[in-house]
FISE-691301 format. One record per residue (C-alpha): residue in one letter; x, y, z; residue number from 0. Coordinates in Angstrom, 3 decimals. Example, Ala and Ser with C-alpha at 12.3 -4.5 7.8 and 13.67 -1.06 7.14 Angstrom:
BEGIN
res  X  Y  Z  n
A  12.300  -4.500  7.800  0
S  13.670  -1.060  7.140  1
***
This chain:
BEGIN
res  X  Y  Z  n
X  -42.252  283.883  -1.247  0
X  -44.906  282.924  0.729  1
X  -45.603  279.108  1.608  2
X  -49.365  278.913  2.862  3
X  -51.278  276.451  5.477  4
X  -54.175  277.176  3.756  5
X  -56.103  274.878  2.386  6
X  -57.812  277.847  -0.922  7
X  -56.563  277.250  -4.305  8
X  -57.423  280.107  -6.541  9
X  -55.264  283.035  -6.287  10
X  -57.808  285.457  -5.045  11
X  -59.405  283.056  -2.314  12
X  -55.905  282.897  -1.441  13
X  -54.853  286.372  -1.417  14
X  -57.992  286.411  0.960  15
X  -57.354  283.725  3.354  16
X  -54.072  285.323  3.685  17
X  -55.059  289.031  4.500  18
X  -57.446  287.659  7.075  19
X  -55.703  284.782  8.337  20
X  -51.451  285.707  8.688  21
X  -50.536  283.329  11.386  22
X  -51.230  280.886  8.605  23
X  -47.556  281.366  6.374  24
X  -44.663  281.966  7.211  25
X  -42.572  284.245  4.423  26
X  -39.292  283.217  2.566  27
X  -36.931  285.181  1.318  28
X  -33.989  283.902  -1.799  29
X  -31.293  285.633  -3.542  30
X  -30.839  285.545  -7.383  31
X  -27.371  286.287  -8.675  32
X  -29.276  287.288  -12.107  33
X  -33.114  287.567  -12.989  34
X  -34.297  287.817  -16.718  35
X  -37.195  288.547  -18.273  36
X  -38.837  288.147  -21.568  37
X  -36.523  291.043  -23.149  38
X  -32.764  289.034  -22.120  39
X  -31.019  287.796  -25.382  40
X  -29.149  284.729  -25.227  41
X  -26.033  285.917  -25.599  42
X  -26.322  288.019  -22.157  43
X  -27.553  284.426  -20.564  44
X  -24.597  282.792  -21.392  45
X  -22.106  285.883  -20.727  46
X  -23.878  286.646  -17.011  47
X  -24.252  282.576  -16.080  48
X  -22.950  279.542  -18.305  49
X  -20.444  281.195  -19.562  50
X  -18.340  281.116  -15.880  51
X  -18.767  277.207  -15.570  52
X  -17.188  276.469  -19.103  53
X  -14.092  279.219  -18.587  54
X  -13.283  276.704  -15.183  55
X  -14.102  273.150  -17.771  56
X  -10.386  275.072  -19.496  57
X  -9.003  275.296  -16.056  58
X  -9.582  270.946  -15.366  59
X  -12.244  271.972  -13.041  60
X  -15.498  269.352  -13.503  61
X  -18.374  271.750  -14.090  62
X  -22.405  271.358  -15.119  63
X  -24.900  274.035  -16.146  64
X  -28.344  272.551  -15.377  65
X  -31.766  273.952  -16.961  66
X  -34.728  273.187  -14.916  67
X  -37.907  274.111  -14.073  68
X  -41.735  272.956  -15.129  69
X  -42.695  272.159  -18.545  70
X  -42.690  274.631  -21.122  71
X  -40.976  277.237  -19.702  72
X  -38.184  277.025  -22.130  73
X  -35.432  275.534  -21.124  74
X  -34.386  273.935  -24.326  75
X  -34.380  276.336  -25.872  76
X  -32.028  278.662  -23.452  77
X  -29.559  275.338  -23.691  78
X  -30.038  274.657  -27.589  79
X  -31.679  276.892  -28.544  80
X  -33.728  276.723  -32.064  81
X  -30.700  277.315  -34.532  82
X  -27.380  275.886  -34.223  83
X  -25.495  277.723  -36.842  84
X  -22.379  280.237  -35.665  85
X  -23.217  283.456  -34.933  86
X  -26.937  282.993  -34.908  87
X  -28.053  284.827  -32.484  88
X  -31.193  282.548  -30.949  89
X  -28.807  279.569  -30.556  90
X  -28.359  278.437  -27.201  91
X  -25.860  277.931  -23.817  92
X  -24.301  274.333  -25.752  93
X  -23.451  275.820  -29.486  94
X  -21.672  279.157  -27.197  95
X  -19.792  276.879  -24.957  96
X  -18.171  275.007  -27.777  97
X  -17.761  278.294  -29.591  98
X  -16.154  279.039  -26.243  99
X  -13.584  276.827  -26.298  100
X  -12.423  276.468  -29.464  101
X  -11.758  280.182  -29.683  102
X  -10.166  279.717  -26.251  103
X  -7.799  276.820  -27.840  104
X  -7.200  279.196  -31.525  105
X  -6.053  281.853  -28.785  106
X  -3.846  279.158  -26.886  107
X  -0.322  281.869  -25.925  108
X  1.692  278.772  -25.034  109
X  2.303  277.360  -27.923  110
X  3.626  273.929  -26.559  111
X  -0.431  273.185  -25.936  112
X  -2.069  270.165  -27.946  113
X  -5.638  269.926  -27.115  114
X  -8.262  267.269  -27.428  115
X  -12.027  268.096  -27.118  116
X  -14.529  264.904  -26.908  117
X  -17.836  265.042  -26.417  118
X  -20.543  263.118  -25.835  119
X  -24.976  262.823  -25.921  120
X  -26.848  261.445  -23.608  121
X  -30.349  261.251  -22.368  122
X  -31.976  259.307  -19.322  123
X  -35.930  258.034  -20.540  124
X  -38.208  256.638  -18.107  125
X  -34.715  255.628  -15.658  126
X  -33.288  254.418  -19.109  127
X  -29.958  255.432  -20.187  128
X  -29.115  255.482  -24.259  129
X  -26.325  256.881  -25.857  130
X  -28.193  259.440  -27.956  131
X  -25.288  259.478  -31.065  132
X  -25.422  256.014  -31.463  133
X  -28.867  254.488  -31.034  134
X  -28.143  251.200  -30.318  135
X  -26.556  251.178  -27.459  136
X  -29.775  252.131  -24.274  137
X  -29.884  251.131  -20.874  138
X  -26.279  252.309  -20.128  139
X  -24.748  251.752  -16.534  140
X  -22.637  254.520  -14.339  141
X  -19.968  253.272  -13.196  142
X  -17.523  254.496  -10.641  143
X  -13.564  254.617  -10.848  144
X  -10.533  256.266  -9.213  145
X  -8.598  257.665  -12.641  146
X  -11.570  258.524  -14.756  147
X  -14.537  259.048  -11.459  148
X  -18.047  259.206  -11.935  149
X  -18.373  257.532  -16.212  150
X  -21.023  255.616  -18.469  151
X  -20.060  252.492  -18.989  152
X  -20.296  252.342  -22.864  153
X  -21.424  255.710  -23.889  154
X  -19.307  257.011  -26.848  155
X  -17.162  259.914  -26.983  156
X  -16.783  261.838  -30.071  157
X  -13.836  263.396  -31.324  158
X  -14.171  266.698  -32.409  159
X  -11.919  270.001  -33.920  160
X  -14.535  272.782  -34.607  161
X  -18.133  273.844  -33.132  162
X  -19.475  273.413  -36.716  163
X  -18.750  269.262  -36.029  164
X  -20.387  270.119  -32.361  165
X  -23.810  271.536  -34.622  166
X  -23.277  268.100  -36.551  167
X  -23.822  265.962  -33.093  168
X  -26.565  268.425  -31.095  169
X  -28.788  267.960  -34.678  170
X  -28.285  264.004  -34.330  171
X  -28.499  263.781  -30.755  172
X  -31.951  266.125  -30.827  173
X  -33.335  264.117  -33.501  174
X  -33.092  261.121  -31.253  175
X  -34.224  262.585  -28.048  176
X  -38.142  261.335  -27.770  177
X  -40.598  264.116  -27.290  178
X  -44.557  264.478  -26.800  179
X  -47.027  266.391  -27.117  180
X  -48.900  267.916  -23.834  181
X  -51.458  270.041  -22.516  182
X  -48.974  272.872  -21.674  183
X  -45.998  271.935  -24.470  184
X  -46.345  270.825  -28.283  185
X  -43.253  269.779  -27.865  186
X  -42.490  268.861  -24.752  187
X  -38.827  267.112  -23.401  188
X  -39.846  263.820  -22.129  189
X  -36.726  262.626  -21.424  190
X  -33.622  264.224  -19.592  191
X  -30.541  265.832  -21.761  192
X  -26.815  265.707  -20.871  193
X  -24.153  267.545  -23.307  194
X  -21.456  266.834  -22.271  195
X  -17.513  267.797  -23.412  196
X  -14.686  266.628  -22.243  197
X  -11.516  268.662  -22.868  198
X  -7.639  267.641  -22.173  199
X  -4.768  270.349  -22.352  200
X  -1.105  268.360  -22.600  201
X  1.588  271.090  -21.729  202
X  4.917  270.027  -23.042  203
X  6.842  272.242  -20.052  204
X  10.916  273.774  -20.320  205
X  12.101  275.104  -17.123  206
X  14.948  275.993  -18.428  207
X  18.315  275.962  -21.209  208
X  19.432  272.918  -19.614  209
X  16.273  271.153  -20.834  210
X  15.443  273.205  -24.392  211
X  17.086  269.728  -26.114  212
X  14.652  267.355  -23.997  213
X  11.246  269.907  -24.972  214
X  12.106  268.695  -28.662  215
X  11.754  264.464  -27.766  216
X  8.800  262.600  -26.456  217
X  10.945  262.253  -23.117  218
X  10.229  265.907  -22.246  219
X  8.208  266.160  -19.023  220
X  4.516  267.206  -19.488  221
X  2.351  268.496  -17.453  222
X  -1.509  267.309  -18.629  223
X  -5.264  269.146  -17.510  224
X  -9.192  267.766  -17.920  225
X  -11.366  269.914  -17.325  226
X  -15.362  268.436  -17.850  227
X  -18.324  270.555  -18.573  228
X  -21.668  269.048  -18.159  229
X  -24.520  270.781  -20.371  230
X  -28.015  269.457  -18.737  231
X  -31.630  269.848  -20.368  232
X  -33.919  268.743  -17.760  233
X  -37.455  267.394  -18.837  234
X  -39.568  269.243  -16.838  235
X  -41.578  268.840  -13.813  236
X  -45.391  268.421  -14.171  237
X  -48.351  268.348  -11.959  238
X  -50.855  265.737  -13.227  239
X  -54.636  268.046  -12.247  240
X  -53.279  270.180  -14.852  241
X  -51.623  268.279  -17.473  242
X  -54.463  265.817  -17.464  243
X  -51.572  263.012  -17.872  244
X  -52.619  259.211  -18.648  245
X  -51.260  255.873  -20.749  246
X  -47.854  256.629  -21.232  247
X  -47.956  260.552  -20.598  248
X  -48.906  259.451  -17.125  249
X  -45.849  257.304  -16.270  250
X  -43.507  259.452  -18.292  251
X  -44.370  261.925  -15.603  252
X  -43.947  260.043  -12.646  253
X  -40.879  258.960  -13.546  254
X  -39.263  262.405  -14.677  255
X  -41.284  264.102  -11.349  256
X  -39.260  261.251  -8.882  257
X  -36.118  262.315  -10.573  258
X  -36.721  266.258  -9.902  259
X  -37.029  265.295  -6.650  260
X  -33.756  262.833  -6.060  261
X  -31.679  266.335  -7.944  262
X  -33.562  268.022  -5.272  263
X  -32.378  265.621  -2.751  264
X  -29.167  265.762  -3.618  265
X  -28.154  269.588  -4.367  266
X  -30.041  269.521  -0.002  267
X  -27.027  267.054  0.723  268
X  -24.524  269.338  -1.198  269
X  -25.272  272.326  0.595  270
X  -26.328  270.313  4.103  271
X  -22.804  271.688  5.923  272
X  -22.237  268.431  8.130  273
X  -19.664  265.653  6.495  274
X  -20.616  262.929  4.162  275
X  -18.201  260.963  2.852  276
X  -20.696  259.347  0.202  277
X  -23.846  261.554  -1.295  278
***
């Protein structure tokens, strides 16, 4: 990547400026785990990029997959897809992740493990959090608890038993999400959306014949493992000189860019080698 310190904005002029004044440029190199072109399939994107996070959540970790980029670049298509039906090749990361979770539950080798899967769906519009599955719940607040960790107070949680139930929740939430037409995108997401899945596993322990009888009752020792998966479809970053946004769209754009900038600062802080007690 090239960081240009010159004033030219047109590409041909930039190239000429760089050629004539190489001292105004700083060159940077970046590494990517994977790069996908227009021929890449939804299945390939899920398998190489999202699946490891899903499996981590099933092991009891908190994991996040987020789509970040300019407006109109396909973030919502990547995360959700245009079809929610099972086995459709266009379904995105969210439905594929749900299928992965329920496949794991179905094929769990330990017959003494009980599972509970809960789903939530929220949006952040103009810095206001609202529940996409309960339209009357808005202006929700982020709280922190020693036991629960960080959570959204008042956000509804729905027990789900199959990918089909997840598809229905996705459809319901997507219809409630705020979108609008801009110069760059006919159906631009004007809010950040977060689909949250919590997987609880309760395993009845059996340490041998002495505990075989105990394991049949409610007093048998149990091991509980909880994993949380956040699947985030961010609103796209926008440059006002290109979108020409005015009025309501302009205010939305300001909030979107402000929140994306804050997210960048958080990610930078997480990768900072200096120790921090709070970010």
